C-alpha positions as a printed Julia matrix, in Angstrom:
782×3 Matrix{Float64}:
 -15.97   13.72  -21.52
 -12.53   14.54  -23.17
 -10.97   18.24  -22.82
 -10.44   19.49  -26.09
  -8.33   22.06  -25.33
  -5.77   21.5   -22.98
  -5.19   17.28  -23.62
  -1.6    16.77  -25.49
  -1.94   14.42  -28.04
  -0.06   11.42  -27.44
   3.89   11.41  -27.48
   6.31    9.12  -29.26
   8.41    8.87  -25.91
  10.65    6.08  -28.3
  12.09    9.65  -29.72
  13.69   10.95  -26.79
  16.87   11.03  -25.91
  18.52    7.82  -24.67
  20.54    9.52  -22.04
  17.9    10.38  -19.97
  18.4     9.04  -16.49
  16.11    5.74  -16.86
  17.99    2.7   -15.87
  18.6     0.35  -18.39
  19.61   -2.26  -16.26
  17.31   -5.0   -15.24
  16.01   -5.88  -12.32
  17.23   -8.57   -9.46
  20.37   -9.85  -10.73
  23.85   -8.14   -9.03
  22.05   -4.97   -8.43
  19.64   -6.32   -5.77
  22.64   -7.96   -4.57
  24.61   -4.81   -3.79
  20.91   -3.08   -2.78
  21.11   -5.66    0.3
  25.07   -5.65    0.93
  24.52   -1.45    1.12
  21.73   -1.82    3.9
  23.99   -4.55    5.98
  26.94   -2.17    5.64
  25.32    1.03    7.24
  23.04   -0.81    9.69
  25.95   -2.38   11.19
  24.01   -5.54   11.14
  24.94   -8.55   12.95
  26.46  -11.75   10.86
  23.36  -13.79   12.39
  20.53  -11.08   10.46
  21.87  -12.51    7.35
  20.7   -15.87    8.74
  17.72  -14.65    9.64
  17.27  -14.17    5.92
  17.17  -18.2     5.12
  14.39  -18.84    7.83
  11.91  -16.22    6.17
   8.31  -17.04    4.34
   8.64  -20.5     5.23
   7.02  -23.14    7.36
   7.74  -22.09   11.05
   9.97  -19.26   10.15
   9.5   -16.03    9.82
   6.84  -13.8     7.45
   8.6   -11.1     5.77
   7.71   -7.69    7.84
   7.93   -6.51    4.33
   5.45   -7.0     1.76
   2.27   -9.02    1.83
   3.14  -11.26   -1.25
   1.67  -14.43   -0.86
   4.31  -17.98    0.17
   4.56  -20.4    -2.17
   4.07  -24.22   -0.8
   6.93  -25.37   -2.76
   9.5   -22.77   -1.31
  13.12  -22.18   -2.45
  16.13  -21.93   -0.43
  15.93  -17.98   -0.28
  12.32  -17.32   -0.13
  12.87  -13.39    0.16
  13.36  -10.42   -1.96
  15.83   -7.34   -1.84
  13.16   -5.25   -0.18
  11.94   -7.59    1.85
  16.05   -8.05    3.18
  16.33   -4.93    3.49
  13.2    -4.42    5.89
  14.8    -7.28    7.63
  18.3    -5.74    7.98
  16.85   -2.46    8.48
  14.93   -3.5    11.8
  17.9    -5.98   12.95
  20.55   -2.9    13.22
  22.82   -3.26   16.19
  21.99    0.46   16.8
  19.99    1.43   19.72
  17.98    4.32   20.8
  18.41    4.52   24.35
  16.78    7.13   26.65
  20.87    8.32   26.78
  19.55    9.92   23.11
  17.67   12.34   24.69
  19.39   12.68   28.51
  23.0    12.53   27.71
  23.36   13.39   24.34
  20.82   16.53   24.21
  18.54   16.02   21.27
  15.34   17.82   21.32
  12.41   17.17   19.71
  12.6    20.67   17.84
  15.81   20.02   16.81
  15.44   16.55   15.1
  12.47   18.06   13.16
  15.82   19.41   10.66
  16.45   15.59   10.65
  16.03   13.59    7.26
  13.69   10.96    7.55
  16.69    8.34    6.75
  18.68    9.81    9.8
  15.79    9.87   12.19
  15.47    5.84   11.96
  19.5     5.4    11.68
  19.35    6.07   15.3
  18.67    2.45   16.11
  15.86    0.55   17.72
  13.97    2.4    20.43
  14.87    0.44   23.55
  12.54    1.53   26.51
   9.02    3.78   26.74
   9.18    6.95   26.23
   7.2    10.24   27.67
   7.38   13.92   26.14
   8.7    16.05   28.69
   7.45   19.77   27.26
   9.71   21.38   29.79
  12.58   20.06   27.97
  11.58   19.78   24.75
  12.64   16.04   25.09
  11.23   12.45   25.61
  12.06   11.28   29.04
  12.51    7.33   30.16
   9.39    6.27   31.97
   7.52    2.68   32.95
   5.38    0.25   31.41
   3.38    1.08   34.56
   3.1     4.64   34.07
   2.81    4.67   30.79
  -0.68    2.67   30.57
  -2.16    4.65   33.56
  -1.24    7.8    31.71
  -2.85    7.05   28.65
  -6.14    5.61   30.44
  -5.64    8.77   32.97
  -5.92   10.61   29.44
  -8.48    8.64   27.6
 -11.04    7.87   29.96
 -12.5    11.39   30.22
 -13.04   12.07   26.67
 -15.9    11.74   24.57
 -14.82    8.0    22.99
 -15.49    9.03   19.47
 -13.15   11.94   20.11
 -10.32    9.15   20.27
  -8.7     7.54   17.01
  -7.37    3.97   17.48
  -5.38    3.63   14.18
  -3.16    0.72   13.02
  -0.31    0.05   10.04
  -0.1    -3.14    8.88
   2.28   -4.96   10.56
   0.36   -5.98   13.52
  -0.2    -9.63   13.65
  -3.57  -10.8    13.59
  -3.79  -11.56   17.55
  -2.82   -8.11   18.33
  -5.07   -6.71   15.71
  -8.57   -8.69   16.87
  -7.63   -7.57   20.34
  -7.21   -3.7    19.69
 -10.39   -3.82   17.68
 -11.77   -5.02   20.96
 -10.19   -2.4    22.81
 -11.49    0.14   20.7
 -15.17   -0.89   20.87
 -15.54   -1.88   24.48
 -14.04    1.52   24.83
 -17.0     2.99   23.06
 -15.69    3.74   19.58
 -15.63    2.34   15.84
 -12.75    4.92   15.33
 -10.77    2.19   13.69
  -8.71    3.94   10.72
  -6.04    1.59    8.65
  -3.19    2.03    6.36
  -5.45    0.6     3.58
  -7.4     3.66    3.64
  -4.15    5.54    2.17
  -3.65    2.95   -0.31
  -6.14   -0.26   -1.19
  -9.49    1.01    0.85
 -10.37    1.56   -2.99
 -10.07   -2.23   -3.51
 -12.29   -3.2    -0.51
 -14.89   -0.8    -1.54
 -14.62   -1.06   -5.26
 -14.69   -4.68   -5.48
 -16.97   -5.24   -2.98
 -19.58   -3.12   -5.24
 -19.15   -4.9    -8.24
 -17.96   -8.34   -7.26
 -18.74   -9.01   -3.51
 -15.4    -9.34   -2.36
 -12.99   -6.82   -0.91
 -10.08   -8.49   -1.96
  -8.17  -10.03   -5.01
  -9.66  -13.18   -6.42
  -6.91  -15.54   -7.11
  -4.48  -17.9    -5.79
  -1.07  -19.17   -5.98
  -2.16  -21.87   -8.54
  -3.46  -19.57  -10.7
  -0.05  -18.21  -11.83
   1.19  -20.81  -13.52
  -2.02  -21.11  -14.9
  -2.71  -17.79  -16.88
  -2.19  -17.44  -20.45
  -1.76  -13.25  -19.98
  -0.87  -11.05  -17.37
  -2.33   -7.4   -17.92
  -0.27   -4.54  -15.27
  -2.1    -1.8   -14.35
  -0.75    1.04  -12.35
   1.94   -1.7   -10.08
   5.55   -1.97   -9.85
   6.47   -5.41   -8.72
  10.42   -4.45   -9.61
  10.43   -2.2    -6.16
   7.05   -3.19   -4.47
   6.67   -6.99   -4.43
  10.03   -8.43   -6.0
   9.21  -11.78   -5.53
   6.27  -11.4    -8.18
   9.07  -11.54  -10.67
  10.07  -15.29  -10.32
   5.99  -15.88  -11.13
   6.21  -13.77  -13.66
   9.66  -15.25  -15.21
   8.03  -18.83  -14.79
   5.24  -17.68  -17.22
   7.45  -15.75  -19.6
   9.16  -19.4   -20.08
   6.21  -21.33  -21.1
   5.08  -18.45  -23.18
   2.46  -15.93  -21.28
   2.16  -12.76  -22.73
   2.36   -9.68  -20.27
   1.26   -6.37  -20.81
   1.68   -3.38  -18.78
   0.12   -0.09  -18.49
   1.72    2.65  -16.5
   3.01    6.11  -17.06
   6.44    5.46  -15.56
   8.81    2.83  -17.02
   9.38    0.65  -13.93
  12.5    -1.81  -14.45
  11.04   -4.95  -13.02
   8.4    -5.02  -15.43
  10.99   -4.07  -18.29
  13.49   -7.17  -17.64
  14.67   -9.29  -14.75
  17.74  -11.35  -13.87
  16.98  -14.49  -11.55
  19.24  -13.88   -8.35
  18.54  -17.48   -7.46
  19.97  -18.9   -10.67
  23.64  -19.44  -11.18
  23.63  -19.56  -14.49
  21.8   -16.21  -15.04
  23.85  -14.53  -12.61
  26.87  -15.29  -13.95
  26.29  -14.55  -17.52
  23.58  -12.01  -16.75
  20.92  -13.82  -18.9
  17.98  -11.17  -18.65
  14.03  -12.58  -18.97
  12.0    -9.82  -20.84
   9.23   -9.61  -18.74
   6.59   -7.17  -20.78
   5.75   -7.97  -24.24
   3.93   -4.45  -24.7
   4.72   -1.65  -22.28
   2.06    1.62  -22.24
   2.69    4.82  -20.86
  -0.51    6.29  -20.48
  -1.21    9.46  -18.93
  -1.61    9.42  -15.2
  -5.21    8.81  -14.67
  -6.05    7.61  -18.34
  -6.61    4.31  -17.37
 -10.81    4.14  -17.74
  -9.88    5.5   -21.6
  -7.22    2.71  -22.28
  -9.29   -0.08  -20.69
 -12.3     1.03  -22.37
 -10.45    0.95  -25.6
  -9.75   -2.64  -24.8
 -12.98   -3.64  -24.41
 -14.17   -1.85  -27.51
 -11.86   -3.6   -29.32
 -13.48   -6.81  -27.79
 -16.8    -6.24  -28.49
 -16.02   -5.03  -32.24
 -14.11   -8.61  -32.5
 -17.38  -10.0   -31.12
 -19.58   -8.16  -33.33
 -17.57   -9.48  -36.51
 -17.3   -12.74  -35.31
 -20.75  -12.97  -34.87
 -21.54  -11.7   -38.22
 -19.24  -14.24  -39.91
 -20.6   -16.78  -38.15
 -17.45  -17.44  -35.77
 -17.29  -18.57  -32.55
 -18.15  -15.9   -30.29
 -15.2   -13.71  -28.58
 -17.17  -12.3   -25.25
 -18.22  -14.92  -23.04
 -21.97  -14.06  -23.34
 -23.39  -17.65  -21.07
 -20.92  -16.23  -18.21
 -22.38  -12.47  -18.53
 -25.99  -13.93  -18.54
 -25.86  -16.3   -15.93
 -23.34  -14.19  -13.78
 -23.58  -10.38  -14.3
 -26.08   -7.31  -14.64
 -25.58   -4.19  -16.42
 -23.86   -5.5   -19.49
 -26.21   -4.2   -21.87
 -25.65   -0.41  -20.87
 -21.97   -1.3   -20.56
 -22.08   -3.03  -24.19
 -23.83    0.38  -25.54
 -20.82    2.84  -24.23
 -18.07    0.5   -26.04
 -19.96    0.92  -29.12
 -21.03    4.87  -28.97
 -17.48    5.99  -27.34
 -15.07    7.28  -30.11
 -11.75    6.43  -30.44
 -10.82    9.7   -30.81
 -12.26   10.13  -27.27
 -10.2     7.07  -26.02
  -6.9     8.65  -27.64
  -6.98   12.07  -26.01
  -8.1    10.81  -22.42
  -6.02    7.49  -22.63
  -2.67    9.17  -24.04
  -2.3     5.87  -26.23
  -2.57    5.82  -30.07
  -5.62    3.88  -31.44
  -3.11    1.04  -32.58
  -1.64    0.67  -29.26
  -4.76    0.06  -27.82
  -6.14   -2.38  -30.33
  -2.29   -4.06  -29.87
  -3.36   -4.92  -26.01
  -6.79   -5.91  -26.66
  -5.78   -8.52  -29.76
  -3.45   -9.92  -26.6
  -6.52   -9.85  -24.03
  -8.48  -11.63  -26.79
  -6.01  -14.08  -28.27
  -5.69  -15.45  -24.12
  -8.01  -17.87  -22.7
  -6.97  -17.27  -19.21
  -6.15  -13.29  -18.2
  -5.0   -11.95  -14.24
  -5.5    -9.01  -13.86
  -2.7    -7.37  -11.46
  -3.01   -3.65  -10.17
  -1.62   -1.51   -7.62
  -2.1     2.1    -6.09
  -1.49    3.42   -9.46
  -5.58    2.5   -10.34
  -6.67    2.74   -6.29
  -4.81    6.18   -5.64
  -7.36    8.59   -7.98
 -10.48   10.62   -7.43
 -11.85    8.35   -9.71
 -10.26    5.08   -8.59
 -13.4     2.72   -7.27
 -14.06    3.79  -11.12
 -10.73    1.77  -12.43
 -11.04   -0.63  -10.64
 -14.65   -1.7   -11.78
 -13.42   -0.95  -15.16
 -10.58   -4.01  -14.84
 -13.4    -6.33  -13.69
 -15.64   -5.2   -16.85
 -12.36   -6.2   -18.87
 -12.08   -9.23  -17.13
 -16.01  -10.44  -17.36
 -15.88   -9.97  -20.97
 -14.31  -13.24  -21.49
 -15.25  -14.85  -18.16
 -12.18  -14.32  -16.53
 -13.18  -14.34  -13.06
 -14.05  -17.02  -11.09
 -11.87  -19.85  -13.01
  -8.71  -21.37  -12.39
  -5.56  -19.13  -14.26
  -7.64  -15.95  -14.35
  -9.05  -13.65  -11.97
  -8.32   -9.99  -10.03
  -5.01   -9.46   -8.61
  -4.62   -6.41   -6.34
  -1.31   -6.39   -5.04
  -0.95   -5.04   -1.0
   1.56   -3.17    0.41
   2.33   -4.68    3.3
   2.54   -7.69    5.17
  -0.85   -7.58    7.11
  -2.63   -4.62    5.75
  -5.26   -6.73    4.62
  -5.41   -9.55    7.38
  -5.94   -6.51    9.88
  -9.12   -5.5     8.07
 -10.27   -9.18    7.89
  -9.9    -9.32   11.9
 -12.49   -6.58   12.35
  -9.74   -3.24   12.2
 -12.45   -1.48   10.15
 -14.56    2.26   10.79
 -17.95    0.7     9.2
 -19.87   -1.6    11.4
 -21.44   -3.53    8.66
 -18.12   -5.22    7.87
 -18.22   -6.36   11.99
 -20.14   -9.32   13.1
 -21.59   -7.26   16.09
 -23.93  -10.44   16.85
 -21.45  -12.45   17.31
 -18.85  -10.04   19.25
 -21.74   -9.08   21.47
 -22.25  -12.71   22.49
 -18.57  -13.62   23.22
 -17.58  -10.78   25.22
 -21.23   -9.35   26.74
 -21.4    -5.79   26.0
 -22.92   -3.73   23.26
 -20.49   -2.54   20.54
 -21.3     0.99   19.42
 -23.83    1.02   16.46
 -22.85    4.15   13.97
 -19.81    3.85   11.6
 -16.19    5.29   12.81
 -13.87    7.61   11.09
 -11.26    6.33    8.5
  -8.04    8.62    7.9
  -9.66   11.18    5.85
 -12.74   11.75    8.41
 -10.07   11.73   11.21
  -7.92   14.38    9.69
 -10.87   16.28    9.17
 -11.77   15.84   12.84
  -8.17   16.77   13.75
  -8.61   20.19   11.69
 -11.42   21.13   13.39
 -10.59   19.83   16.66
 -12.99   17.16   17.25
 -10.23   14.64   17.37
  -8.72   14.41   21.35
  -6.63   11.43   20.84
  -4.63    9.44   18.58
  -3.01    5.83   19.13
  -1.05    4.47   16.65
  -0.32    0.32   16.39
   2.57    1.13   14.11
   3.4     3.39   11.44
   4.64    6.79   10.64
   1.15    8.13   10.03
   2.04   11.87    9.95
   4.69   11.14    7.02
   2.26    8.88    5.18
  -0.97   11.04    5.36
  -1.86   14.22    3.11
  -1.21   17.71    4.1
   1.51   16.93    6.19
   2.19   20.83    7.37
  -1.93   20.73    8.44
  -1.7    17.32    9.93
   1.44   18.08   12.25
  -0.12   21.19   13.31
  -3.32   20.06   14.33
  -1.65   16.57   15.92
   0.25   18.08   18.36
  -2.99   20.25   19.64
  -4.16   16.69   21.09
  -4.54   15.5    24.45
  -3.03   12.52   23.67
  -1.09   10.87   21.37
   0.65    6.96   21.8
   2.91    5.97   18.75
   3.86    1.77   19.26
   7.07    1.96   17.28
  10.58   -0.13   16.65
  12.29    3.12   15.61
  12.32    6.86   15.57
  10.02    8.44   13.14
   8.75   12.23   12.09
   5.25   11.16   13.69
   7.0    11.33   17.24
   8.32   14.61   16.82
   4.66   16.59   16.85
   3.8    15.07   20.69
   0.37   16.01   21.82
   0.02   17.17   25.17
   0.38   13.57   27.0
   2.71   11.85   24.27
   4.19    8.33   24.59
   6.6     6.13   22.5
   5.86    2.69   23.21
   8.51    0.28   21.85
   7.59   -3.02   20.43
   9.27   -6.22   19.57
  10.2    -6.95   15.68
   8.99   -9.58   13.87
  11.98  -11.91   14.22
  12.41  -11.93   18.01
  10.95  -14.09   20.26
   7.48  -13.35   21.75
   8.22  -14.69   25.07
   4.66  -14.38   27.6
   3.8   -16.47   30.39
   2.61  -19.51   28.91
   5.7   -19.61   27.01
   7.04  -18.84   23.35
   4.24  -17.29   20.91
   3.51  -17.4    17.24
   1.7   -14.63   15.72
  -0.29  -15.12   12.08
  -0.5   -12.69    9.26
  -2.67  -12.53    5.58
  -1.16  -12.3     2.57
  -2.73  -10.64   -1.0
  -4.02  -14.41   -1.83
  -5.96  -14.43    1.38
  -3.72  -16.89    3.29
  -3.02  -17.25    6.52
   0.31  -17.76    7.74
   2.21  -18.69   10.84
   5.4   -16.41   12.0
   7.63  -17.43   14.9
  10.47  -14.99   15.96
  13.51  -16.02   17.52
  16.48  -13.84   18.1
  16.67  -12.03   21.69
  14.62   -8.88   21.91
  16.64   -5.7    21.59
  15.82   -4.81   25.26
  14.38   -6.06   28.1
  12.36   -3.44   28.41
  10.34   -3.32   24.78
   6.86   -5.72   24.76
   4.84   -7.75   22.06
   2.06   -5.73   20.44
  -0.32   -7.67   21.95
   0.67   -7.03   25.14
   1.19   -3.36   25.05
  -2.87   -3.41   23.5
  -3.55   -5.49   26.74
  -2.0    -3.45   28.83
  -3.96   -0.56   27.54
  -6.92   -2.46   27.84
  -6.48   -3.41   31.39
  -5.72   -0.08   32.41
  -8.59    1.87   30.45
 -11.5    -0.42   30.38
 -13.58   -1.54   33.82
 -12.97   -5.16   34.37
 -14.88   -8.19   33.09
 -15.02  -11.74   33.47
 -15.15  -11.91   29.51
 -12.59   -9.74   28.91
  -9.61  -11.9    29.84
  -6.93  -10.2    28.8
  -4.13  -11.78   31.34
  -4.55  -15.04   29.68
  -4.73  -13.73   26.08
  -1.66  -12.15   26.64
  -0.4   -15.47   28.44
  -1.59  -17.91   25.16
  -1.96  -16.22   21.9
  -3.76  -19.42   21.13
  -6.65  -18.63   22.8
  -7.04  -15.52   20.86
  -6.74  -17.39   17.47
  -9.89  -19.44   19.48
 -11.21  -16.44   19.9
 -11.16  -15.31   16.38
 -12.07  -18.43   14.7
 -15.5   -18.11   16.91
 -16.11  -14.97   15.38
 -15.27  -15.53   12.21
 -15.7   -19.63   11.76
 -15.95  -19.65    7.88
 -12.58  -18.23    7.13
 -10.78  -19.19   10.16
 -11.76  -23.08   10.76
  -9.2   -25.44   12.6
  -7.32  -22.17   12.71
  -4.34  -23.14   15.78
  -4.19  -26.72   13.69
  -3.74  -25.26    9.92
  -2.01  -22.2    10.6
   1.67  -23.86   10.08
   0.71  -25.32    6.53
   3.08  -24.55    4.02
   2.25  -21.19    2.22
  -0.73  -21.26    4.43
  -4.27  -21.87    4.6
  -6.74  -20.04    2.55
  -9.81  -18.0     4.31
 -11.5   -18.66    1.19
 -13.25  -16.02   -1.18
 -16.67  -16.17   -2.33
 -16.36  -14.58   -5.62
 -13.66  -16.87   -6.34
 -15.87  -19.53   -6.69
 -18.38  -17.84   -8.52
 -20.53  -16.52   -5.62
 -21.22  -12.76   -5.91
 -22.38  -11.11   -2.03
 -23.51   -8.14   -4.12
 -26.55   -6.4    -3.54
 -28.14   -7.98   -6.93
 -26.64  -11.76   -6.09
 -24.44  -11.07   -9.58
 -21.45   -9.53  -10.69
 -21.94   -5.56  -11.82
 -20.63   -4.17  -14.8
 -20.01   -0.7   -14.65
 -20.68    1.99  -16.96
 -18.23    4.91  -16.61
 -19.29    8.29  -16.62
 -16.06    9.97  -17.37
 -12.92    8.55  -19.12
 -10.16   10.04  -16.65
  -9.95    9.34  -13.24
  -8.34   12.76  -12.08
 -11.27   14.09  -10.9
  -9.97   17.93  -12.2
 -10.05   19.72  -15.81
  -6.5    20.1   -17.44
  -5.36   23.91  -17.87
  -2.79   25.51  -19.21
   0.11   25.47  -16.93
  -1.65   22.67  -15.03
   0.29   19.36  -14.36
  -0.64   15.6   -13.08
   1.64   15.16  -10.35
   2.58   10.94   -9.22
   3.77   10.36   -6.33
   6.31    7.41   -6.2
   8.36    4.77   -4.94
  12.33    4.5    -5.0
  13.68    1.1    -4.89
  15.7     2.42   -1.81
  12.27    2.66    0.35
   9.65    0.46    2.11
   6.29    3.39    2.58
   7.58    5.87    4.62
  11.02    4.03    5.6
  13.87    5.5     3.59
  16.47    3.03    3.39
  18.74    5.42    1.61
  19.29    7.29   -1.33
  19.85    5.21   -4.38
  16.86    4.67   -6.91
  18.71    2.53   -9.3
  15.96    2.04  -11.9
  15.52    5.14  -12.36
  18.68    6.64  -12.81
  19.02    8.82   -9.45
  21.47    9.27   -7.04
  21.9    10.7    -3.78
  18.8    12.55   -3.41
  15.39   12.33   -3.44
  14.47   16.08   -3.87
  13.78   15.62   -7.73
  11.05   16.33  -10.15
  10.62   13.9   -13.47
   9.3    15.64  -16.41
   9.14   15.07  -19.98
  11.71   17.12  -21.93
   9.43   18.89  -24.08
   7.04   20.02  -21.29
  10.42   21.34  -19.61
  10.75   23.57  -23.13
   7.36   24.37  -23.2
   7.46   25.81  -20.09
  10.35   28.1   -20.28
  12.75   25.79  -17.87
  15.54   24.0   -17.81
  16.43   20.37  -17.1
  18.57   20.8   -13.66
  17.02   23.98  -12.74
  15.57   24.19   -9.23
  11.78   24.69   -8.97
   8.96   24.64   -6.83
   5.24   23.06   -7.0
   2.58   24.64   -5.65
  -0.68   22.52   -5.54
  -3.57   23.98   -7.89
  -6.62   23.73   -5.49
  -8.58   26.83   -4.53
  -9.4    25.97   -1.01
  -7.74   28.74    0.92
  -4.71   26.73    2.01
  -1.01   27.32    0.51
   0.79   23.68   -0.46
   3.95   24.5    -1.58
   7.23   22.47   -2.11
  10.21   23.89   -2.7
  14.18   22.83   -3.76
  13.08   20.6    -6.06
  15.7    19.53   -8.98
  14.02   18.98  -12.42
  14.95   16.1   -13.96
  14.59   15.42  -17.94
  12.44   11.71  -17.98
  10.56    9.34  -20.09
   7.23   10.29  -19.19
   3.73   11.12  -20.96
   3.21   14.89  -22.01
   1.34   16.44  -18.95
   2.62   13.57  -16.09
   5.29   14.71  -13.65
   6.34   12.67  -10.72
   8.07   13.49   -7.6
   8.71   11.21   -4.25
   6.41    9.81   -1.39
   6.21   11.0     1.06
   8.26   14.17    0.41
   5.4    15.26   -2.04
   2.42   14.45    0.31
   2.55   18.4     1.43
   1.09   19.34   -1.81
  -1.83   16.62   -1.76
  -4.93   17.82   -0.03
  -6.87   15.79    1.89
  -9.98   16.21    0.33
  -8.5    15.49   -2.88
  -9.35   11.43   -2.61
 -11.19    8.72   -4.55
 -15.12    9.55   -4.28
 -16.18    6.09   -2.5
 -13.42    5.19   -0.6
 -11.61    8.2     0.29
  -8.37    7.05   -0.36
  -6.03   10.13   -1.07
  -5.94   10.58   -4.82
  -2.12   10.69   -4.93
  -1.13    9.49   -8.48
  -2.95   12.73   -9.62
  -2.56   15.8    -8.43
  -3.08   19.02  -10.06
  -0.12   21.04   -9.39
   2.35   24.05  -11.15
   5.44   24.68  -11.49
   7.3    27.96  -10.92
  11.1    28.73  -10.58
  12.32   28.51   -7.37
  13.71   31.7    -6.58
  14.25   30.73   -3.27
  16.43   27.77   -3.6
  18.3    29.72   -6.14
  19.17   32.69   -4.03
  20.09   30.73   -1.43
  22.51   28.34   -3.43
  23.5    31.62   -4.44
């Protein structure tokens, strides 16, 4: 229900001063080239690393280790973007973090906690396995045999359910499949994954309403859509290769409507870096026909407003004897719950919608009219929809909007969640999942002759709560920088270091290494571009993109050290040392030939991975299929479900005087927790990440000043103090009541308990906070 007392009326953001620090420049173009050049110069990459870019995202090439945007069949000469190039050059650095960094240079773990994330990673690629030595507060070189034996020695006495096997989205499908097998043979389904922190709302929310945990479109749909509706997604920073099909769509007359509290330049204008004419002339493509800066958490109301426009237009058409606007035939054949939702659309008032969305009725009518005029519509979204207390309702509302006109399960239309990591979706596909109903238990039991654990394991929120309670005693991380990515960072750091065992499979130093457990190892792995040579010869890995396409990736550069191992070999090394021998667990054979692992994946998931080894080199990858794309709904009812929202805002708390909705966001100079530099050119923020963006009218009303040092305090009464100081208040074009700061720095403010109700994805896009002057920072600076 609306909150009459404390909700601002929609503000006219066009009247704000033009000199606010929002970059007017387009995405792409020379700005992208300068961004790539800055990373090349800072990482001391060899000229050969530039040649690496030419092999990216092509058949028998290397799949980008950055985002999960699909690879087209008809690829271009340079099938990479600024973000992918930065990720490649960052990993291809000539800098090396050898054991001498600790032994000779004398760096201690305690000292490194004062370093910035950027500086930790800039030390270079890890070259040797390391074990933490508490006596010296340093990591020391160890051998692989000692590391595997030490890990096994710590795991064997534990209750298996006190150990957690976490995975980021970097490892290929082969290593991921064996990692899940390792955990289950060990005796636990504690297999949380990085999607728990970003798109698990998609997996849970979409499954509930259309029976598919992933998006429904394929590449060809992009070229047929008449309109794209964006919600909380930023292609300019997070998936820049998306801008090319968007430009093509604009060139053929398609419409693009964007809903986002923050102006994201990639959805404003774009200069195609692959077009000589555009580069020479600076010719821009205007991307969004409409850009609506709604309040953080206002998406339910905004989408309901558009649905109301569609319903009103359909009612009027019927009264006038004209063609129906709603696809009643599709709804009658394929859906349930429509009548209740229809009544909601009729009963909700425009006053309620305007108040909770932060947008005017006129703006939402204009957006709704674009939707009605388009025959084929794709709904695109990112974490701006998923990371809310009612994120699952956000996702369901987008499905409602699409289903009103039959825009799911036909060409040129559908639901398009954009995943953020290269194989985050694929890892779930091949078994890294804590929910046992997602796993083909009978097939696994038959293939490997053991009884998989029957109860659900922990997701990230439950694992964090287990750490706080002292119930989680061991954490193995297959990639990632979990301590920097999770909410409640200060509490997590303390609990993390109290464990009996911590194991990090990594390419570079990160903050998660700096809070070692009683026994702690850093295990260096190959980068995506490096040769993976095993006993059976050079190996290929595979990954899955956002459109459910499976692609092969072949590394070809010499590894940084003869002491680094592939992620798969590290998994099998831990497995051999930890698990009892079995004729059905052929760890050595699987390490020698990854094709044997792909055979296992095909036998476990025969419908999705038919002829796996034969098809993996197809241009653009092979499609593993999607039932909802074919209008087969694997829901409880066998039909797609209309959802009637019980609330019009997704924030999960009440507005109050002095309470703001904090959005955590990424800069154009980072990927997830990896900070490449301090230039967020799309937002006009240079040289720092310690800023808080805020509407100038809110600044004045709060009695603060642009440029003032402030402190954020989480406005949740749960007995825990969460604060972040030293931030520079920066006037910015944002809706009233919405403020924004950078991820992961602001994670310290997000309570673990503040998450989506269904998926438990952290609600990092609407955190209740208060703002005070930072007297500590002021006194220090004085």
